[in-house]
N, C-alpha and C positions, 0 to 999 in steps of 0.2 A: 566542512568544507575541502578539511585538510586531508583525512583521509581521501573524500573524493577527490582531491587532484590530483592524490598518492595512486590508488588501482584508476584512475585515466590512465597517468602516464605508464606506466605495467603494463595496462593493453597494448597502449599506444607500440613499445615495448614488444609485447609480444607477437600481436599482429603483421608488426614488419619484419619480426625475424621467420618469421612464418610462410610470407610470403617475398621473399628478400631471394631472385635466382631463380624459382623458381618456374615463373610463367613464361620463361625461353626455352626454360632446357628441355631437351627431350632424355628422357630417361632411355640407358645402356649399359643397362644391368641384367633384367631378363632379353633380350634375344643374346646374349651371349652367355648365361648359363641353357639356354633351351641349343647353343649351341654343341656347352655341354658334349650335354644326356640324350642326346638324338639320336647320333650312332647308339649308341648303349638298347633307348625306344624300341631302334628297328630291330637291327637285331635281336629283343624278345620281341617279339611281335613275330617276327617269320621263327625261332623256333617257336613256339607258346602256341600260335593257333595256324598251327600245318600252313603254312602260306602256298602250300604248292598241291597240298589235296584239299584247300581251301575246306578244315574246319575247326571248327573254334574250342578254343577253350573261355576256364570262367574266369583265371587270369586273363585275357586278351581282350571280353567283356569290362567287364573292371576299368582297366588302365580308360576304355573309354569311356563306361561314366565316368574318371574324372578328369578327363580330357586330356590324359593324358600323351595317347595316341593318337 
């Protein structure tokens, strides 16, 4: 019974810390990272794909496959 009480208190503490301030917070990390590398990705797409003559390359297809561009 003693270990059950200790384990239940430990589980409650872990759950409280895991849900503390995560329900109402909005993640701001990802948009800032995308804003940093977006011009680099755009320039890579224009140079690698041949943006003006509409040719495609394997690198740009690979970027599109993983959702980078």
